[in-house]
C-alpha atoms as one frame of an Amber mdcrd trajectory, in Angstrom:
protein
  18.816  18.344  -4.447  18.443  14.697  -3.429  15.892  13.192  -5.836  14.872
  10.305  -3.532  13.728  12.130  -0.398  13.698  15.744  -1.604  16.080  16.928
   1.115  16.117  20.516  -0.277  12.427  20.616  -1.169   9.958  22.523   1.023
   6.601  20.930   1.908   3.658  23.093   0.775   1.631  22.125   3.845   3.988
  22.176   6.849   6.641  24.381   5.188   9.594  22.334   6.446  12.520  21.636
   4.139  12.892  17.908   3.466   9.450  17.324   4.963   8.377  16.885   8.576
  11.089  15.075  10.582  13.055  14.585   7.344  10.533  11.993   6.157  10.903
  12.924   2.497   8.402  13.041  -0.334   6.515  10.440  -2.368   7.407  10.061
  -6.038   5.253  11.723  -8.706   6.343  11.307 -12.326   4.122  14.188 -13.463
   6.071  16.782 -11.421   9.161  18.493 -12.732  11.296  17.329  -9.804   9.578
  13.894  -9.710   8.203  14.362  -6.175   4.835  15.242  -4.596   4.442  18.752
  -3.209   3.495  17.601   0.322   5.810  15.519   2.506   4.899  11.922   3.411
   3.651  12.772   6.910   1.470  15.668   5.718  -0.022  13.429   2.994  -0.701
  10.761   5.649  -2.521  13.284   7.851  -4.424  14.733   4.865  -5.574  11.243
   3.854  -6.751  10.435   7.375  -8.628  13.748   7.595 -10.283  13.191   4.210
 -11.384   9.643   5.164 -12.721  10.957   8.484 -14.765  13.666   6.705 -15.982
  11.337   3.918 -16.840   8.168   5.846 -19.917   7.333   3.802 -18.042   7.664
   0.517 -15.207   5.472   1.870 -17.755   2.865   3.015 -19.469   2.883  -0.362
 -16.170   2.397  -2.220 -15.258  -0.421   0.206 -18.669  -2.098  -0.306 -18.258
  -1.925  -4.084 -14.747  -3.366  -3.882 -15.881  -6.218  -1.612 -18.829  -6.934
  -3.894 -16.629  -7.058  -7.015 -13.732  -8.944  -5.378 -15.578 -11.265  -2.985
 -13.211 -14.242  -3.325 -10.087 -12.114  -2.934 -11.514 -10.380   0.168 -12.647
 -13.702   1.691  -9.221 -15.259   1.104  -7.453 -12.296   2.732  -9.862 -12.498
   5.679  -9.242 -16.241   6.100  -5.473 -15.675   6.061  -5.715 -12.813   8.557
  -7.770 -14.974  10.945  -5.373 -17.895  10.510  -2.261 -15.756  11.114  -3.704
 -13.774  14.068  -5.842 -16.182  16.132  -5.260 -14.371  19.432  -6.258 -11.003
  18.001  -9.390 -12.574  16.461 -10.303 -14.063  19.870  -9.865 -10.682  21.565
 -12.015  -8.895  18.979 -14.725 -11.576  19.238 -14.731 -11.465  23.044 -15.018
  -7.684  23.002 -17.913  -7.858  20.510 -19.723 -10.552  22.544 -19.255  -8.510
  25.721 -20.550  -5.271  24.154 -23.415  -6.821  22.108 -24.942  -9.729  24.082
 -28.443  -9.252  22.657 -27.240  -9.108  19.055 -25.230 -12.287  19.604 -28.260
 -14.088  21.084 -30.517 -12.992  18.217 -27.976 -14.020  15.589 -27.542 -17.392
  17.290 -31.309 -17.984  17.339 -31.614 -16.955  13.697 -28.739 -19.240  12.735
 -30.359 -22.092  14.662 -33.682 -21.605  12.866 -31.983 -21.439   9.477 -29.924
 -24.536  10.182 -32.725 -26.611  11.702 -32.847 -28.897   8.677 -29.536 -27.897
   7.111 -26.965 -29.676   9.280 -23.984 -29.871   6.938 -20.895 -32.009   7.514
 -18.620 -29.066   8.341 -20.958 -27.863  11.104 -21.270 -31.349  12.587 -17.495
 -31.881  12.495 -17.050 -28.624  14.414 -19.642 -29.721  16.979 -17.912 -33.081
  17.445 -14.546 -31.380  17.679 -15.766 -28.980  20.407 -17.782 -31.549  22.304
 -15.429 -34.552  22.234 -12.065 -33.089  21.098 -12.199 -35.158  17.921  -9.956
 -33.920  15.136 -12.020 -32.981  12.089 -10.160 -35.267   9.686 -10.562 -38.257
  12.056 -14.372 -38.201  11.967 -16.039 -40.913   9.932 -19.108 -40.366   7.787
 -21.030 -42.812   9.999 -20.257 -40.724  13.098 -21.298 -37.551  11.272 -24.600
 -39.129  10.200 -25.313 -40.357  13.749 -24.603 -36.916  15.220 -26.793 -35.309
  12.535 -29.727 -37.575  13.498 -29.165 -36.881  17.195 -29.183 -33.117  16.610
 -32.333 -33.303  14.460 -34.167 -35.268  17.156 -32.936 -32.939  19.894 -34.017
 -29.844  17.974 -37.384 -31.340  17.112 -38.000 -32.246  20.766 -36.964 -28.761
  21.860 -39.328 -27.205  19.313 -42.227 -29.417  20.473 -41.574 -28.587  24.155
 -41.685 -24.910  23.235 -44.959 -25.365  21.354 -46.490 -27.291  24.278 -45.377
 -24.615  26.708 -47.065 -21.942  24.554 -50.284 -23.994  24.386 -50.460 -24.309
  28.192 -49.895 -20.600  28.765
């Protein structure tokens, strides 16, 4: 018998010798022959089925992992976004298209939370989008001026809204 792919071994799930489509078997040091009893494809399907039937348990384990490994998860997410910008854009567009109200509410909430908290990173992004200024080329003076402009604009907008409510 071939120890690596178990070519003479019969899968306990699908019953095929050597596994489905000759895919072989995963290693298992606890077994006498050193291989799992189910072929790789059957184990793949079993795992998918189990995750489908135990979604809440999978979510809970994922939440715990993310909570305990926040920096590692954030770093992986940043790298994924950096390496797949087109895919990220497609996913975002699809989400915006399917959830316009959620997007509007989140934007309003973010605006209220950031009314006084206009940090440098946010202002650099605004300048970059508005005037095509590269983030590293922005001076602190320009950032401060834009911050003041945004504060005044937001304050005026808030006052107009309050006046409108008073007149109604």
